Every structure is written in C-alpha cells, then in structure tokens.
N, C-alpha and C positions, 0 to 999 in steps of 0.2 A: 503494500499501498504506500502512496506518495503522503509524506505529511510534511508541512512547513513548520517552522518554530522560529517564535521570535520573543524575546523579553528587555525587559529593558535593565538597568543595574541590579535592581534588586530580584531580580530572577535567574542571572546568568547561570551562578551555580548549580540550579536547579534544571535550566534548559542545558546544559552539560550533560547531567545525568540523565535525563531523560533521553536527550539525544543517543548517547552510548546504549540506552536500556533496550530503544527501539530499534537501532541497528544492529543491537546482538540477535534482535528475532527478525532480521534480512528485511525492515521496511527503508524505505526509500527516504529519506530524509534530508530535507535542506536547511539550513540554519542561515536566516537572514541576520541575525546578530541581537545584540550587542554583543561582543568578545570580551569584555572587560567589566571590572568594577566601578570605572568613573563613571558619574552622574551623567544620565542621557534622558533623552526625553522620550516618553514609553510611545507617543502616538506615532512616531517616525516607524516604529518597528509594528505596531499595530498594523497602522497603512501598509507596509511592505509585506505583511504575511495574507492578509485581507485581499490585496490584489493578484496574489498569487493564487489563493483558493477560490477566488472569484473565476479567474481565467480558467486554472487546471480541473476544476471542479475535486480538488482533493480535499485534504481535511487540515485543519489547522490548531497549533497548540500558543498560546499567548502567556505570558507569565508577567508580573508584576507583584509589586508589595501587597496589595490588596485585592489585584485581578480586575478590581472594578475599572480605571482607567483605561486598559487596554480593551477590555470588553467596550466601553463607550465607544471609543475612538473605531474598532473595527463594526460597530454596527451601524456607522455612519455610510459605510458601502452598499451600493446593491447586491443582492444575491449572497450577502454575508447573515447569518443567524450566531452571533457569537453569545454563549452562555458562560456564566459566573457559574464554578462549579466548586463545591467544599464538601460533599460526601458521595458516596457511591450510587445512591437514589437521585439524587438530579442530577447525577453524571447520565444514568441509563436514561431517565426520563427527557431528557438535554435531547438525546438521539431519538428516542423512539416516539415521542409526540411534537418534538418542535424542528426534527431533522437538522439540529445545530451542526455547523460543519466549524466551527473553531471553540475549543474550548478555554477558557479564561481560566487561571489559577491564583490563587493568593499565596505568593512564596513566604509570606511573613507569618501566616497562621495555618499551616500545613506543614509536614513532616515531610521530606523526598519520599519517602516511600509510600504516604497517602498521597502524593501526587500521581506517582508511578502507578500506582492503582485506580485512582480516577481517569488517567489516558489510557489505560488497560479497557477498564468498561467503557468509556467514550468511543474509542477505535474499533470496538468490535460489536457492539449494539447496533442492530440496522432499525431504523425508520419503520414504524407500523404501518405509514399512509394512512387509508382509509377516512375516519373522521376525522383524523387529523391533517390531512393532506389539503383539506378546504380551506383550515383556521391556519396554516404554513402559507397559503398562496394570498391569504390577506395579509399578509404581513408587508 
C-alpha cells in the first residue's frame, strides 16, 4: 500500500518510527518531512501530504503535537477527509464510516506504540459504504 507521511517538529520522532514500522511490512512509504526537531510550520507538511493523497488516492499520516493543527490544514483540501484519532475505535470508525484518507495523530498525548497501533487499524480497516457513502458525498 502507498502511504504518505508528514509531521512537524513535535512529531518527527514518531514519524520516523512509524515509517520504519510500515516499511518493515513492505508498504511503500513516502516521507515528505520535516526531518529535524527545529521548529517548523505544521500546515506546510499537512498541505504536502494532502496534495499527494488527493492526487494518488493513497492514504496519509500526519503527526503534530495535538494532531489538531495538521488535521485542520489537511481538511482544507478537496477530496481529503483527515481524522484526528486517539484510540482504536475512533481509528476504525474514521475508515468504516467516514472513509477518512488521512489519520492525524497527537504525538504529545499518545505513546509511539499507541500511534503505531492506531495506524495499523486505520490502514487495514475498509470503508463500509452503504448508508455511509451518501453522507461522505455530502462532505
């Protein structure tokens, strides 16, 4: 599966560990940055991930301190449905009911193991369609 990942400085360590985990599972992961812990503007990376996801119909992962900033920036793009996820059930429902194509993670509030677990749920859960499809189309 093709997955695009990006973060700001607060999520760079998590991004690197999630990328390594996904590549070990033979996923095609494209890392758009940031690559250091120096302060950066999270919208820059949210826009890069969102553009790639919308053009290539792939899934995306965004990470910042709260997960909110990257999610808000990503959702400004057409065809993007970024979901802020903090537990497995939310991650599952984001895919099943909302056909979310980007997961936003709060690095300052979850452990790396929790984030990897949420990513696993997110990338493996299918969209249910049906009654949810008409709702997603209204977005």
